[in-house]
LONU-765535 format. One record per residue (C-alpha): residue number from 1; x negated, y, z. Coordinates in nm, 4 decimals. Example, Ala and Ser with C-alpha at 12.3 -4.5 7.8 and 13.67 -1.06 7.14 Angstrom:
<nodes>
  pos      east     north        up
    1   -1.2300   -0.4500    0.7800
    2   -1.3670   -0.1060    0.7140
</nodes>
This chain:
<nodes>
  pos      east     north        up
    1   -6.0229   -4.0979    5.2505
    2   -6.1512   -3.8298    5.0147
    3   -6.5142   -3.7154    5.0051
    4   -6.6048   -3.4193    4.7859
    5   -6.9782   -3.3626    4.7393
    6   -7.2065   -3.1989    4.4790
    7   -7.2423   -3.5254    4.2843
    8   -6.8708   -3.6011    4.2612
    9   -6.5678   -3.7156    4.4553
   10   -6.4996   -4.0517    4.6171
   11   -6.1488   -4.1663    4.7061
   12   -6.1930   -4.4551    4.9503
   13   -6.4339   -4.5730    5.2157
   14   -6.5673   -4.8415    4.9775
   15   -6.6423   -4.5748    4.7117
   16   -6.8160   -4.3553    4.9716
   17   -7.0189   -4.6519    5.0963
   18   -7.1288   -4.7490    4.7456
   19   -7.1733   -4.4141    4.5688
   20   -7.2911   -4.1875    4.8474
   21   -7.4599   -4.4078    5.1069
   22   -7.6094   -4.6825    4.8880
   23   -7.6521   -4.5257    4.5413
   24   -7.7581   -4.1834    4.6700
   25   -7.8887   -4.1826    5.0267
   26   -8.0405   -4.5304    5.0463
   27   -8.1677   -4.5461    4.6883
   28   -8.3283   -4.2005    4.6881
   29   -8.4666   -4.1602    5.0415
   30   -8.6801   -4.3786    5.2663
   31   -8.6197   -4.1572    5.5709
   32   -8.3221   -3.9303    5.6428
   33   -8.2235   -3.6969    5.9237
   34   -7.9160   -3.4735    5.9297
   35   -7.9248   -3.1979    6.1924
   36   -7.5835   -3.0324    6.2446
   37   -7.5525   -2.6760    6.3756
   38   -7.2849   -2.4115    6.4331
   39   -7.0167   -2.6718    6.5046
   40   -6.6552   -2.5559    6.5207
   41   -6.3457   -2.7650    6.5868
   42   -5.9748   -2.6849    6.5738
   43   -5.7163   -2.9378    6.6857
   44   -5.3567   -2.9357    6.5660
   45   -5.1807   -3.2153    6.7538
   46   -5.2986   -3.5429    6.6001
   47   -5.5092   -3.3642    6.3357
   48   -5.8446   -3.1918    6.3823
   49   -6.0683   -2.9934    6.1492
   50   -6.4451   -2.9842    6.2033
   51   -6.6707   -2.7329    6.0343
   52   -7.0472   -2.7129    6.0605
   53   -7.3682   -2.6300    5.8800
   54   -7.6570   -2.8734    5.8533
   55   -8.0213   -2.9187    5.7696
   56   -8.1109   -3.2402    5.5884
   57   -8.4682   -3.3666    5.6112
   58   -8.5780   -3.6672    5.4082
   59   -8.8635   -3.8471    5.2389
   60   -8.8156   -3.9306    4.8701
   61   -8.8615   -4.2980    4.7841
   62   -9.0091   -4.2319    4.4389
   63   -9.3138   -4.0322    4.5485
   64   -9.3016   -3.9756    4.9255
   65   -9.2328   -3.6042    4.8858
   66   -9.0621   -3.4124    5.1642
   67   -8.7052   -3.2999    5.0971
   68   -8.5206   -3.0274    5.2891
   69   -8.1735   -2.9059    5.1981
   70   -7.9128   -2.7046    5.3825
   71   -7.5386   -2.7128    5.3539
   72   -7.2027   -2.6769    5.5141
   73   -6.9331   -2.9333    5.5651
   74   -6.5746   -2.9651    5.6753
   75   -6.4083   -3.2832    5.7933
   76   -6.0409   -3.3526    5.8575
   77   -5.9647   -3.6185    6.1173
   78   -5.6353   -3.7839    6.2134
   79   -5.5724   -3.9537    6.5469
   80   -5.4472   -4.3102    6.5067
   81   -5.3879   -4.5850    6.7646
   82   -5.7524   -4.6973    6.7299
   83   -5.8884   -4.3426    6.7711
   84   -5.9892   -4.0549    6.5445
   85   -6.0416   -4.1387    6.1736
   86   -6.2015   -3.9157    5.9096
   87   -5.9606   -3.8712    5.6175
   88   -6.1342   -3.5940    5.4231
   89   -6.4891   -3.4584    5.3897
   90   -6.6020   -3.1668    5.1766
   91   -6.9580   -3.0425    5.1636
   92   -7.1556   -2.7949    4.9621
   93   -7.4974   -2.6311    4.9657
   94   -7.5358   -2.3002    5.1449
   95   -7.5450   -1.9977    4.9171
   96   -7.8889   -1.8621    4.8320
   97   -7.9849   -1.5604    5.0488
</nodes>
């Protein structure tokens, strides 16, 4: 699994779990909500590509301030015997208007 995000790149599920979920999301925010929109999916046999934009709403742990960011994301999934597995994620902020 590869996960490319504004703070870096993680190369395994354990790196994603530690660096992104624990060190970033859990450590920085007491509440989080990701609202996807404009979802698109293309399937190529046992591979699928998802693309969407999102709004992220959160509450900062350090001072309780409200956080709102927007971005776009693509995910590549592969169908295995157990079901669909994410093998690549790439996200970035939306460009300024």
